[in-house]
C-alpha positions in Angstrom: 25.5 -49.0 4.0 27.0 -46.4 1.6 25.0 -47.9 -1.2 21.8 -47.6 0.7 22.5 -44.0 1.5 23.4 -43.2 -2.1 20.1 -44.8 -3.2 18.1 -42.8 -0.7 19.8 -39.6 -1.8 19.0 -40.4 -5.5 15.4 -41.0 -4.5 15.2 -37.7 -2.6 16.6 -35.8 -5.6 14.2 -37.5 -7.9 11.3 -36.7 -5.7 12.3 -33.0 -5.5 12.7 -32.9 -9.2 9.2 -34.2 -9.7 7.8 -31.8 -7.1 9.5 -28.9 -8.8 7.0 -29.3 -11.7 4.3 -27.9 -9.5 3.9 -24.3 -10.6 1.4 -21.7 -9.5 0.8 -18.9 -12.0 -0.2 -15.6 -10.4 -1.8 -12.9 -12.6 -0.9 -9.2 -12.6 -3.0 -6.5 -14.1 -1.4 -3.0 -14.2 -2.1 0.2 -16.0 0.1 2.4 -18.1 0.4 5.6 -16.1 2.0 8.9 -17.1 4.9 9.5 -14.7 4.5 12.5 -12.4 6.6 15.5 -13.3 9.6 15.8 -10.9 9.4 18.6 -8.5 13.0 18.6 -7.6 16.4 17.4 -9.0 16.4 14.3 -6.7 13.0 13.1 -8.0 13.1 10.2 -10.4 10.3 9.3 -12.9 9.2 5.7 -12.1 7.1 3.8 -14.6 7.2 0.3 -13.1 6.1 0.8 -9.6 3.9 -2.0 -8.3 5.2 -4.4 -11.0 8.6 -4.5 -9.5 7.2 -5.3 -6.1 5.1 -8.2 -7.6 8.3 -9.6 -9.3 10.2 -9.5 -6.0 7.3 -11.3 -4.3 7.5 -14.1 -6.9 11.3 -14.4 -6.3 10.6 -14.7 -2.6 7.8 -17.2 -3.0 10.2 -19.3 -5.2 12.8 -19.1 -2.5 10.5 -20.2 0.4 8.7 -22.8 -1.7 11.8 -24.4 -3.2 12.1 -27.0 -0.4 8.5 -28.0 -0.9 8.8 -28.3 -4.7 6.7 -25.2 -5.2 7.4 -22.8 -8.1 5.7 -19.5 -8.8 5.4 -17.5 -12.0 3.9 -14.0 -12.7 1.8 -13.6 -15.8 1.8 -9.9 -16.5 -0.7 -7.8 -18.4 -0.4 -4.0 -18.6 -3.5 -2.1 -19.8 -3.2 0.7 -22.3 -4.8 4.0 -21.3 -8.6 3.7 -21.2 -8.4 -0.1 -21.8 -11.0 -2.0 -19.8 -9.7 -5.0 -17.7 -12.4 -7.5 -18.8 -10.2 -9.1 -21.5 -7.3 -9.6 -19.2 -9.6 -11.1 -16.5 -11.1 -13.4 -19.1 -7.7 -14.6 -20.4 -6.6 -15.3 -16.8 -9.8 -17.1 -16.1 -9.4 -19.2 -19.2 -5.9 -20.1 -18.1 -7.1 -21.2 -14.7 -5.4 -18.4 -12.8 -7.1 -18.0 -9.4 -5.1 -15.1 -7.9 -4.6 -11.8 -9.6 -2.6 -8.8 -8.3 -4.9 -5.8 -9.3 -2.6 -2.8 -9.6 -5.6 -0.7 -10.7 -7.3 2.5 -9.9 -10.7 2.2 -8.1 -12.9 2.4 -11.2 -11.0 -0.3 -13.1 -10.7 -2.5 -10.0 -14.5 -2.5 -9.7 -14.7 -3.4 -13.5 -12.2 -6.2 -13.0 -14.1 -7.6 -10.0 -17.3 -7.8 -12.0 -15.8 -9.1 -15.2 -16.8 -12.6 -16.4 -14.5 -15.1 -14.8 -13.6 -12.9 -11.8 -16.1 -14.7 -9.6 -13.7 -17.6 -9.6 -10.7 -15.4 -8.7 -9.3 -13.5 -5.7 -8.2 -10.1 -6.8 -5.6 -8.4 -4.5 -5.9 -4.7 -4.6 -2.4 -3.2 -4.4 -3.1 0.3 -5.7 -6.4 1.9 -4.8 -6.7 3.4 -1.2 -10.3 4.4 -1.7 -12.4 3.8 1.5 -15.5 3.1 -0.6 -13.8 0.0 -1.9 -13.8 -1.3 1.7 -17.3 0.0 2.4 -20.3 0.4 0.1 -18.4 -0.8 -2.9 -16.6 -3.8 -1.2 -16.5 -7.1 -3.1 -16.3 -10.6 -1.9 -13.6 -11.5 -4.4 -11.3 -8.5 -3.5 -8.7 -8.3 -0.8 -6.7 -5.1 -0.1 -3.0 -5.0 0.7 -2.7 -1.2 0.1 -3.7 0.7 3.2 -7.0 2.7 2.9 -7.0 6.4 3.3 -8.7 6.0 6.6 -5.8 3.8 7.9 -3.3 6.4 6.7 -5.2 9.3 8.3 -5.7 7.4 11.6 -2.0 6.5 11.7 -1.0 10.1 11.4 -3.7 11.3 13.8 -2.6 8.9 16.5 1.0 10.2 16.2 0.0 13.9 16.2 -2.3 13.4 19.2 0.4 11.4 21.0 2.7 14.4 20.5 -0.1 16.6 21.8 -0.3 18.5 18.5 -4.0 18.6 18.5 -4.8 21.9 16.6 -4.6 21.3 12.9 -4.7 23.6 9.9 -6.1 21.4 7.1 -5.1 22.5 3.6 -6.9 20.7 0.8 -6.0 20.3 -2.9 -8.6 20.6 -5.7 -8.6 17.0 -7.0 -11.1 14.3 -6.0 -8.4 12.2 -4.4 -7.3 15.3 -2.4 -10.9 15.7 -1.2 -11.1 12.1 -0.3 -7.9 12.3 1.7 -9.2 15.4 3.5 -12.4 13.6 4.4 -10.2 10.9 6.0 -8.3 13.5 8.0 -11.5 15.1 9.2 -12.8 11.7 10.4 -9.5 10.9 12.1 -9.4 14.2 13.9 -12.9 13.6 15.3 -12.0 10.0 16.2 -8.9 10.8 18.2 -9.7 14.2 19.7 -7.9 16.6 17.4 -9.4 20.0 16.4 -9.3 21.3 12.9 -9.0 25.1 13.6 -8.8 26.0 9.9 -10.1 24.0 6.9 -9.1 25.7 3.8 -8.9 24.8 0.1 -5.6 25.4 -1.9 -6.3 27.8 -4.7 -2.8 29.4 -5.3 -1.0 28.2 -8.4 2.8 28.7 -7.7 5.3 29.2 -10.4 7.6 26.2 -11.1 9.9 26.1 -8.1 12.7 24.8 -10.4 12.5 27.7 -12.8 14.6 30.8 -12.5 13.3 32.9 -9.6 10.6 30.4 -9.0 11.6 30.3 -5.3 11.1 34.0 -5.1 7.4 33.7 -6.0 6.9 30.8 -3.6 8.7 32.7 -0.8 6.4 35.6 -1.3 3.0 34.0 -2.0 2.9 30.9 0.3 3.1 32.9 3.5 0.1 34.9 2.4 -1.8 31.7 1.6 -1.0 30.2 5.0 -1.7 33.4 7.0 -4.3 31.9 9.4 -4.9 31.8 13.2 -2.4 29.8 15.3 -2.3 26.0 15.0 0.1 23.2 15.9 0.6 21.4 12.6 -0.3 22.0 9.0 -2.0 18.9 7.6 -1.9 18.8 3.9 -4.2 16.7 1.6 -2.4 16.8 -1.7 -2.3 13.2 -3.2 -1.7 14.7 -6.6 1.6 16.1 -5.2 1.1 19.5 -6.8 1.9 21.9 -4.0 2.5 20.1 -0.7 6.2 19.8 -1.1 6.5 23.6 -1.6 5.1 24.3 1.9 7.9 23.2 4.2 9.9 26.3 5.4 7.7 28.8 3.6 4.5 28.9 5.8 3.6 32.1 7.6 4.1 30.5 11.0 7.0 28.2 11.8 5.0 25.0 12.0 5.4 21.3 11.0 3.9 20.2 7.7 2.4 16.7 7.8 0.0 14.5 5.7 0.6 13.7 2.1 3.9 15.6 2.2 6.4 16.5 4.9 5.8 14.1 7.8 3.9 11.5 5.9 1.8 8.5 6.8 2.5 5.6 4.5 2.3 1.9 4.0 6.0 1.8 3.1 8.9 4.2 2.9 12.4 4.0 1.5 13.7 5.2 4.9 12.3 2.2 6.8 15.2 0.0 8.0 13.8 -1.4 11.3 12.4 -4.9 11.9 14.6 -6.4 9.2 13.4 -4.0 6.5 16.9 -3.3 5.4 17.3 -6.7 3.8 14.0 -6.2 1.9 15.0 -2.8 0.8 18.4 -4.1 -0.4 16.9 -7.0 -2.4 14.4 -4.7 -4.0 17.1 -2.1 -4.9 19.3 -4.8 -6.5 16.4 -6.0 -8.6 14.8 -2.7 -9.6 17.7 -0.2 -9.4 15.6 2.1 -7.2 13.9 2.3 -3.8 10.7 0.5 -3.0 7.5 2.6 -3.2 4.3 1.9 -1.3 2.7 0.4 -4.4 5.7 -1.9 -4.8 5.3 -3.0 -1.1 1.6 -3.6 -1.5 2.1 -5.7 -4.6 4.9 -7.6 -2.8 2.5 -8.3 0.2 -0.1 -9.6 -2.2 2.2 -12.1 -3.9 3.8 -13.1 -0.6 0.4 -13.7 1.0 -0.2 -16.4 -1.6 3.2 -17.9 -1.2 3.0 -17.9 2.5 -0.3 -19.7 2.5 1.1 -22.3 0.0 4.1 -22.8 2.3 2.0 -23.3 5.4 -0.4 -25.6 3.7 2.3 -27.5 1.8 0.0 -27.3 -1.2 -0.8 -25.2 -4.3 -4.5 -26.0 -4.1 -6.0 -22.6 -4.9 -9.3 -23.2 -3.0 -7.4 -24.1 0.2 -5.0 -21.1 -0.2 -7.9 -18.7 -0.7 -9.7 -20.0 2.4 -6.5 -20.0 4.5 -5.6 -16.4 3.6 -8.9 -15.2 4.8 -8.8 -17.3 8.0 -7.6 -16.7 11.6 -4.5 -18.9 11.2 -2.9 -16.7 8.4 -0.1 -14.4 9.5 2.4 -12.7 7.2 5.8 -11.2 8.2 5.9 -7.8 6.6 9.0 -6.2 8.1 7.0 -3.7 10.1 7.2 -5.3 13.6 3.9 -7.1 13.6 2.3 -10.0 11.8 -0.2 -9.0 9.1 -3.7 -10.5 8.6 -6.8 -9.8 6.6 -9.9 -8.4 8.2 -12.9 -10.7 7.7 -15.4 -7.9 7.3 -13.9 -5.9 4.4 -10.9 -7.8 3.1 -8.4 -5.1 4.2 -4.9 -6.3 5.4 -4.2 -5.1 8.9 -0.8 -3.5 9.0 1.1 -0.8 10.9 1.3 2.7 9.3 4.8 4.2 9.0 5.3 7.9 10.0 8.3 8.9 7.9 10.3 12.0 7.3 12.3 12.7 4.1 15.4 10.8 5.4 14.5 8.9 8.5 11.6 6.9 10.0 9.9 8.9 12.7 7.4 6.5 14.2 5.0 3.7 13.5 1.3 3.5 14.3 -0.7 2.3 16.2 0.8 4.5 18.9 1.2 3.4 22.5 -2.0 3.7 24.5 -4.4 3.3 21.6 -6.0 0.0 22.6 -8.6 -2.3 21.0 -10.5 -5.4 22.0 -9.1 -7.5 19.2 -5.8 -5.9 18.1 -4.4 -2.4 18.2 -4.1 -2.7 14.4 -7.8 -2.4 14.3 -7.6 1.2 15.6 -6.4 2.0 12.1 -9.1 2.3 9.5 -12.8 1.3 9.4 -13.6 -1.0 12.3 -16.1 -3.9 12.3 -18.8 -2.0 14.3 -18.8 1.0 11.8 -18.3 -1.0 8.6 -21.0 -0.7 5.9 -19.5 -3.5 3.9 -22.0 -6.2 3.0 -20.6 -9.1 1.1 
């Protein structure tokens, strides 16, 4: 009997050893980006955001796939400034890589999706929040794990309306991404019954707050810039992070700052620790030596979506995985309290939006009472009935 058990054990080990030779290679295309200048002494320059999230996703895929003999490897390609993604896409296509994490800005993502060989791939957008990528510029071979601007704005609007903070002072930065975020806030206000009492561009150029007497200039000038009629909350659209952080505590009226700074709506935050998020945060910190950023989380979601599908299917067949990810049976645990799925009409991953302060999580949207015929998660972002995406 012992001999039979020993033989069975050896056969099992041999079978697992053979199965471990099954490896899926996932591509990653990132861009060299100039780190933003720190505004304060606690800010850290980060040059590997997104990439570290993808690497953690590979480690997690390996962990869950080990018992099925599945292994995963990340093939990384970082584009130089102004380098087109076509060569990277071609190299991945020649290597038979079917899934690519696209950590790219909107323009380069569109180039990548149209490059020769991309028609045989699924690109998972983990960086660009542009609503146009889910609307008139949507692509059949692109899925999105980063929340859209519409989702972020809707998540914040739901919370502000739930708090009965319905009168907004919208302060808008000068850059195109600031303008796009402001448009999303205006749409969300109209959608959920808020009123923008003041809609004003930001034109003041403050002195460096970290320079000698810089705070004196800020303390003098910002109250003048924000001297407007009464409102409940100052909603700031400053994706470039040039001025929003200076507003808290310096506005003419004692009001909350929310939006891209202050009380922020985000896909992920270092302060999130509910729904098991602490263990994800800890694993990421051990790997990267820093806290997980929204771009890291979106890249992690992209890699984990592939691994989760492979685990459920007990297969590394890329066609089957691609179909499963887009289907109704797919569900990914994302440490945000609800299972995550992809919308069939625009490829956007449904997910809660976190409402976070500088040190603690404040809330999570969708908020109570915001209902939907399919799922409350579809109250965030562009819904099926209003979508202009035509695959």
